[in-house]
N, CA, C and O of each residue as an XYZ file, in Angstrom:
568
protein
N      76.600     80.848    202.920
C      77.121     82.172    202.729
C      78.328     82.149    201.794
O      78.500     83.026    200.947
N      79.159     81.120    201.973
C      80.307     81.015    201.078
C      79.861     80.809    199.649
O      80.420     81.371    198.707
N      78.852     79.997    199.520
C      78.396     79.716    198.170
C      77.730     80.929    197.533
O      77.809     81.140    196.323
N      77.095     81.693    198.349
C      76.437     82.899    197.848
C      77.465     83.912    197.347
O      77.285     84.494    196.277
N      78.504     84.122    198.081
C      79.567     85.032    197.654
C      80.257     84.476    196.412
O      80.592     85.225    195.495
N      80.466     83.166    196.386
C      81.104     82.530    195.235
C      80.239     82.703    193.988
O      80.760     83.000    192.913
N      78.963     82.525    194.117
C      78.036     82.645    192.990
C      77.940     84.104    192.552
O      77.939     84.388    191.354
N      77.862     85.013    193.489
C      77.801     86.430    193.133
C      79.097     86.907    192.478
O      79.073     87.720    191.554
N      80.200     86.406    192.956
C      81.500     86.822    192.424
C      81.681     86.385    190.971
O      82.170     87.157    190.146
N      81.289     85.158    190.658
C      81.479     84.660    189.291
C      80.311     84.961    188.370
O      80.428     84.796    187.156
N      79.232     85.382    188.901
C      78.090     85.660    188.048
C      78.053     87.109    187.571
O      77.257     87.444    186.694
N      78.886     87.960    188.123
C      78.900     89.348    187.678
C      79.484     89.439    186.272
O      80.478     88.782    185.960
N      78.886     90.224    185.462
C      79.351     90.410    184.083
C      80.385     91.540    184.070
O      80.086     92.659    184.487
N      81.552     91.259    183.610
C      82.604     92.269    183.567
C      82.899     92.645    182.126
O      82.849     91.814    181.219
N      83.208     93.920    181.942
C      83.582     94.427    180.623
C      84.962     95.063    180.727
O      85.302     95.695    181.727
N      85.744     94.883    179.674
C      87.076     95.486    179.622
C      87.404     95.792    178.169
O      86.767     95.279    177.248
N      88.391     96.622    177.986
C      88.835     96.904    176.625
C      90.351     96.852    176.584
O      91.029     97.059    177.591
N      90.872     96.566    175.382
C      92.319     96.505    175.209
C      92.873     97.916    175.158
O      92.243     98.827    174.620
N      94.043     98.084    175.717
C      94.745     99.356    175.613
C      95.622     99.310    174.370
O      96.465     98.423    174.235
N      95.428    100.259    173.463
C      96.163    100.275    172.209
C      96.906    101.605    172.109
O      96.321    102.674    172.285
N      98.195    101.519    171.826
C      99.011    102.727    171.643
C      99.034    103.083    170.171
O      99.355    102.242    169.331
N      98.694    104.325    169.851
C      98.785    104.803    168.471
C      99.598    106.088    168.495
O      99.184    107.071    169.109
N     100.750    106.091    167.833
C     101.580    107.302    167.859
C     100.943    108.436    167.063
O     100.158    108.200    166.145
N     101.288    109.663    167.422
C     100.795    110.831    166.694
C     101.714    111.192    165.529
O     101.251    111.665    164.490
N     103.014    110.969    165.704
C     103.998    111.344    164.696
C     103.915    110.394    163.508
O     104.014    109.180    163.691
N     103.733    110.921    162.280
C     103.645    110.046    161.107
C     104.945    109.301    160.822
O     104.926    108.274    160.144
N     106.066    109.796    161.321
C     107.334    109.096    161.105
C     107.368    107.770    161.864
O     108.152    106.880    161.531
N     106.525    107.641    162.876
C     106.494    106.422    163.679
C     105.189    105.671    163.522
O     104.799    104.918    164.414
N     104.509    105.862    162.408
C     103.293    105.112    162.135
C     102.009    105.841    162.456
O     100.933    105.247    162.376
N     102.087    107.105    162.817
C     100.885    107.875    163.129
C     100.175    108.330    161.874
O     100.613    108.054    160.757
N      99.091    109.019    162.068
C      98.283    109.509    160.966
C      99.072    110.558    160.168
O      99.670    111.461    160.752
N      99.070    110.436    158.843
C      99.842    111.359    157.997
C      99.271    112.771    158.016
O      99.979    113.719    157.677
N      98.004    112.935    158.405
C      97.406    114.263    158.454
C      97.955    115.074    159.626
O      97.736    116.284    159.684
N      98.653    114.446    160.546
C      99.234    115.154    161.682
C     100.545    115.849    161.319
O     101.050    116.648    162.107
N     101.103    115.564    160.152
C     102.432    116.071    159.801
C     102.482    117.598    159.837
O     103.363    118.165    160.483
N     101.568    118.265    159.168
C     101.596    119.730    159.108
C     101.434    120.341    160.491
O     102.108    121.315    160.826
N     100.550    119.777    161.288
C     100.334    120.298    162.627
C     101.591    120.149    163.469
O     101.966    121.075    164.188
N     102.253    118.988    163.390
C     103.476    118.770    164.154
C     104.584    119.719    163.708
O     105.313    120.262    164.538
N     104.711    119.916    162.401
C     105.750    120.791    161.877
C     105.515    122.244    162.292
O     106.449    122.926    162.716
N     104.290    122.714    162.175
C     104.020    124.101    162.566
C     104.185    124.285    164.067
O     104.633    125.339    164.516
N     103.831    123.278    164.838
C     104.006    123.356    166.286
C     105.491    123.421    166.643
O     105.890    124.198    167.511
N     106.303    122.610    165.978
C     107.742    122.622    166.242
C     108.371    123.937    165.799
O     109.237    124.473    166.492
N     107.945    124.462    164.652
C     108.495    125.735    164.173
C     108.135    126.889    165.107
O     108.945    127.790    165.324
N     106.937    126.864    165.653
C     106.529    127.965    166.527
C     107.288    127.937    167.852
O     107.450    128.977    168.491
N     107.750    126.770    168.269
C     108.484    126.653    169.523
C     109.983    126.843    169.343
O     110.709    126.980    170.327
N     110.455    126.854    168.107
C     111.882    126.959    167.835
C     112.370    128.361    168.181
O     111.903    129.340    167.600
N     113.287    128.464    169.105
C     113.822    129.765    169.515
C     115.110    130.115    168.771
O     115.604    131.237    168.886
N     115.649    129.178    168.020
C     116.887    129.405    167.279
C     116.549    129.828    165.864
O     115.844    129.115    165.150
N     117.043    130.974    165.458
C     116.801    131.492    164.112
C     118.133    131.687    163.413
O     119.122    132.070    164.038
N     118.155    131.421    162.104
C     119.353    131.605    161.298
C     119.537    133.103    161.043
O     118.652    133.741    160.473
N     120.686    133.677    161.461
C     120.870    135.117    161.252
C     121.025    135.494    159.777
O     120.786    136.644    159.409
N     121.422    134.539    158.929
C     121.617    134.837    157.512
C     120.428    134.397    156.658
O     120.515    134.370    155.431
N     119.332    134.058    157.305
C     118.164    133.576    156.587
C     117.525    134.703    155.784
O     117.344    135.815    156.280
N     117.188    134.395    154.542
C     116.463    135.339    153.696
C     115.152    134.692    153.291
O     114.980    133.482    153.440
N     114.254    135.471    152.793
C     112.967    134.920    152.391
C     113.033    134.278    151.009
O     112.017    133.775    150.529
N     114.188    134.278    150.355
C     114.341    133.635    149.060
C     113.977    134.523    147.876
O     114.204    134.143    146.727
N     113.431    135.669    148.136
C     113.049    136.562    147.042
C     113.560    137.954    147.338
O     113.235    138.561    148.358
N     114.361    138.433    146.428
C     114.831    139.814    146.517
C     114.413    140.517    145.235
O     114.660    140.021    144.136
N     113.797    141.638    145.379
C     113.312    142.364    144.212
C     114.501    142.892    143.414
O     115.416    143.506    143.963
N     114.466    142.637    142.101
C     115.534    143.099    141.224
C     115.256    144.531    140.788
O     114.110    144.969    140.694
N     116.340    145.237    140.528
C     116.211    146.585    139.986
C     115.940    146.478    138.491
O     116.076    145.408    137.898
N     115.563    147.581    137.901
C     115.308    147.605    136.458
C     116.561    147.219    135.678
O     116.488    146.488    134.690
N     117.714    147.717    136.133
C     118.969    147.422    135.454
C     119.301    145.929    135.538
O     119.758    145.344    134.556
N     119.077    145.311    136.693
C     119.345    143.878    136.836
C     118.413    143.049    135.956
O     118.846    142.074    135.343
N     117.143    143.428    135.888
C     116.209    142.713    135.014
C     116.596    142.873    133.551
O     116.535    141.915    132.781
N     116.995    144.085    133.168
C     117.409    144.323    131.780
C     118.644    143.491    131.449
O     118.713    142.879    130.383
N     119.617    143.466    132.356
C     120.846    142.695    132.124
C     120.532    141.206    132.005
O     121.061    140.526    131.125
N     119.674    140.700    132.884
C     119.310    139.280    132.833
C     118.581    138.951    131.536
O     118.833    137.909    130.931
N     117.692    139.819    131.110
C     116.953    139.617    129.871
C     117.897    139.645    128.671
O     117.776    138.816    127.769
N     118.831    140.588    128.655
C     119.791    140.696    127.566
C     120.673    139.454    127.499
O     120.901    138.917    126.415
N     121.179    138.987    128.659
C     121.988    137.769    128.681
C     121.202    136.581    128.159
O     121.730    135.765    127.403
N     119.954    136.482    128.554
C     119.120    135.375    128.110
C     118.925    135.406    126.597
O     119.016    134.368    125.941
N     118.661    136.578    126.044
C     118.466    136.685    124.599
C     119.752    136.380    123.829
O     119.709    135.725    122.788
N     120.900    136.855    124.336
C     122.170    136.597    123.651
C     122.523    135.111    123.675
O     122.982    134.565    122.671
N     122.310    134.457    124.816
C     122.589    133.020    124.893
C     121.619    132.229    124.034
O     122.000    131.214    123.451
N     120.381    132.671    123.945
C     119.411    132.028    123.075
C     119.836    132.173    121.616
O     119.776    131.212    120.848
N     120.262    133.370    121.239
C     120.747    133.597    119.876
C     121.947    132.701    119.572
O     122.021    132.098    118.502
N     122.880    132.617    120.511
C     124.071    131.800    120.318
C     123.709    130.333    120.135
O     124.205    129.686    119.213
N     122.853    129.802    121.000
C     122.487    128.397    120.888
C     121.700    128.120    119.614
O     121.901    127.085    118.978
N     120.806    129.032    119.230
C     120.032    128.850    118.002
C     120.950    128.869    116.781
O     120.777    128.065    115.865
N     121.930    129.785    116.760
C     122.862    129.879    115.639
C     123.738    128.639    115.554
O     123.963    128.116    114.463
N     124.233    128.163    116.686
C     125.045    126.940    116.688
C     124.249    125.759    116.164
O     124.758    124.969    115.367
N     123.014    125.633    116.601
C     122.173    124.527    116.165
C     121.900    124.611    114.667
O     121.971    123.598    113.971
N     121.586    125.807    114.160
C     121.304    125.968    112.738
C     122.541    125.714    111.894
O     122.432    125.149    110.806
N     123.725    126.120    112.370
C     124.957    125.886    111.613
C     125.236    124.401    111.459
O     125.664    123.957    110.393
N     125.003    123.643    112.493
C     125.345    122.231    112.454
C     124.247    121.362    111.866
O     124.545    120.391    111.170
N     122.976    121.687    112.128
C     121.889    120.793    111.748
C     120.915    121.392    110.751
O     119.972    120.716    110.339
N     121.111    122.618    110.359
C     120.223    123.241    109.391
C     118.929    123.707    110.018
O     118.725    123.566    111.224
N     118.047    124.267    109.190
C     116.795    124.801    109.711
C     115.610    123.934    109.357
O     114.534    124.110    109.929
N     115.772    122.992    108.422
C     114.645    122.156    108.005
C     114.671    120.809    108.695
O     115.395    120.590    109.666
N     113.851    119.908    108.156
C     113.777    118.559    108.686
C     114.828    117.689    108.014
O     115.370    118.064    106.974
N     115.119    116.549    108.588
C     116.083    115.634    107.999
C     117.493    116.011    108.393
O     117.722    116.553    109.474
N     118.445    115.721    107.507
C     119.851    115.989    107.818
C     120.127    117.478    107.685
O     119.462    118.185    106.928
N     121.098    117.931    108.419
C     121.437    119.348    108.430
C     122.091    119.788    107.137
O     122.858    119.047    106.522
N     121.777    120.990    106.744
C     122.372    121.537    105.531
C     123.462    122.534    105.863
O     124.200    122.963    104.976
N     123.573    122.908    107.121
C     124.595    123.863    107.509
C     124.249    125.285    107.110
O     125.076    126.189    107.227
N     123.015    125.483    106.633
C     122.619    126.838    106.259
C     122.322    127.639    107.508
O     121.838    127.093    108.499
N     122.596    128.876    107.470
C     122.322    129.725    108.622
C     123.443    130.724    108.785
O     124.340    130.807    107.947
N     123.391    131.471    109.849
C     124.403    132.479    110.099
C     125.664    131.802    110.604
O     125.596    130.828    111.353
N     126.813    132.320    110.194
C     128.084    131.737    110.586
C     128.603    132.392    111.860
O     128.666    133.618    111.961
N     128.968    131.572    112.818
C     129.604    132.063    114.037
C     131.102    132.008    113.839
O     131.632    131.019    113.333
N     131.768    133.041    114.226
C     133.218    133.088    114.110
C     133.845    132.472    115.349
O     133.328    132.627    116.455
N     134.974    131.764    115.162
C     135.716    131.247    116.306
C     136.212    132.417    117.141
O     136.552    133.472    116.605
N     136.253    132.227    118.448
C     136.730    133.294    119.313
C     136.115    133.199    120.700
O     135.465    132.216    121.054
N     136.341    134.244    121.465
C     135.830    134.311    122.839
C     134.816    135.448    122.911
O     135.107    136.577    122.517
N     133.633    135.141    123.416
C     132.567    136.126    123.571
C     132.253    136.244    125.057
O     132.313    135.256    125.789
N     131.919    137.453    125.503
C     131.567    137.668    126.907
C     130.157    138.209    126.971
O     129.846    139.228    126.355
N     129.294    137.521    127.725
C     127.912    137.925    127.949
C     127.721    138.083    129.448
O     127.465    137.094    130.135
N     127.835    139.269    129.965
C     127.681    139.482    131.404
C     128.772    138.749    132.166
O     129.953    139.059    132.012
N     128.392    137.788    132.978
C     129.367    137.026    133.762
C     129.790    135.748    133.053
O     130.571    134.973    133.605
N     129.293    135.509    131.844
C     129.644    134.293    131.109
C     130.658    134.586    130.021
O     130.512    135.536    129.252
N     131.684    133.758    129.972
C     132.679    133.829    128.910
C     132.492    132.600    128.028
O     132.594    131.472    128.511
N     132.221    132.802    126.753
C     131.938    131.713    125.827
C     133.060    131.653    124.801
O     133.320    132.627    124.094
N     133.722    130.505    124.725
C     134.806    130.299    123.766
C     134.337    129.283    122.728
O     133.849    128.208    123.077
N     134.487    129.632    121.446
C     134.038    128.779    120.352
C     135.225    128.509    119.446
O     135.934    129.434    119.051
N     135.445    127.223    119.113
C     136.510    126.880    118.172
C     136.221    125.515    117.549
O     135.478    124.704    118.102
N     136.819    125.289    116.404
C     136.696    124.014    115.695
C     137.784    123.064    116.175
O     138.908    123.489    116.444
N     137.457    121.788    116.284
C     138.453    120.770    116.613
C     138.157    119.538    115.766
O     137.216    119.528    114.972
N     138.974    118.496    115.945
C     138.741    117.277    115.169
C     137.470    116.556    115.639
O     136.976    115.674    114.937
N     136.934    116.913    116.809
C     135.692    116.324    117.315
C     134.463    117.038    116.776
O     133.370    116.473    116.773
N     134.629    118.264    116.324
C     133.520    119.079    115.856
C     133.649    120.486    116.403
O     134.750    120.949    116.701
N     132.529    121.156    116.534
C     132.517    122.505    117.069
C     132.491    122.422    118.591
O     131.610    121.780    119.162
N     133.460    123.072    119.256
C     133.578    123.036    120.709
C     133.157    124.389    121.262
O     133.611    125.434    120.795
N     132.275    124.357    122.273
C     131.811    125.565    122.939
C     132.104    125.409    124.428
O     131.513    124.561    125.097
N     133.013    126.224    124.941
C     133.318    126.240    126.377
C     132.609    127.435    126.990
O     132.747    128.559    126.508
N     131.847    127.194    128.054
C     131.124    128.261    128.735
C     131.625    128.332    130.172
O     131.580    127.340    130.900
N     132.104    129.507    130.580
C     132.669    129.710    131.909
C     131.935    130.849    132.597
O     131.809    131.944    132.048
N     131.447    130.577    133.819
C     130.861    131.639    134.645
C     132.011    132.278    135.417
O     132.604    131.645    136.291
N     132.321    133.515    135.100
C     133.488    134.190    135.661
C     133.353    134.367    137.172
O     134.346    134.281    137.894
N     132.135    134.614    137.656
C     131.942    134.870    139.085
C     132.075    133.608    139.933
O     132.737    133.630    140.970
N     131.458    132.513    139.508
C     131.437    131.303    140.337
C     132.511    130.293    139.957
O     132.841    129.422    140.761
N     133.061    130.389    138.757
C     134.068    129.429    138.309
C     133.462    128.172    137.700
O     134.198    127.259    137.326
N     132.143    128.105    137.594
C     131.493    126.947    136.976
C     131.809    126.946    135.483
O     131.828    127.989    134.829
N     132.057    125.748    134.968
C     132.445    125.643    133.568
C     131.752    124.444    132.951
O     131.587    123.409    133.597
N     131.348    124.586    131.704
C     130.767    123.472    130.968
C     131.294    123.503    129.534
O     131.690    124.549    129.019
N     131.288    122.341    128.914
C     131.776    122.239    127.542
C     130.751    121.483    126.727
O     130.269    120.423    127.126
N     130.424    122.055    125.565
C     129.480    121.420    124.650
C     130.233    121.142    123.360
O     130.855    122.039    122.792
N     130.176    119.892    122.895
C     130.813    119.516    121.634
C     129.715    119.120    120.666
O     128.938    118.201    120.923
N     129.664    119.835    119.537
C     128.680    119.534    118.506
C     129.427    118.823    117.388
O     130.265    119.435    116.725
N     129.140    117.543    117.163
C     129.867    116.797    116.135
C     129.684    117.417    114.758
O     128.592    117.864    114.408
N     130.751    117.441    113.989
C     130.709    118.008    112.645
C     130.183    117.002    111.645
O     130.107    115.805    111.924
N     129.819    117.508    110.468
C     129.305    116.641    109.403
C     130.431    115.884    108.743
O     130.194    115.102    107.823
């Protein structure tokens, strides 16, 4: 009887499988296709909302679009004229042909543009009056 139980016990075929942990979060090695699902799930559960949040798009009025378009055209004209004065309109070295810009301060909407000659070349200072951002462009002279 002992031998029979011993033989039956060891003769049974057993099957098992390994337990493997696979994370769902792609930040920890999970499948990258889970990212969007995890993000949307977290966003839907988020109860905290930013009170100053905007959708990023505010429709402009006709006057604002006109002003922006006018500023863009004036700055384009200014940059084109500066480039033509220093480098000419053709290929090769600049001939300096083109319209002449006078030294001085010009105001285009919220931008104040100051132009003057120095020993370095033509200096253009651009200041955004509203934000205080300032940049300087120096175009070397011939």
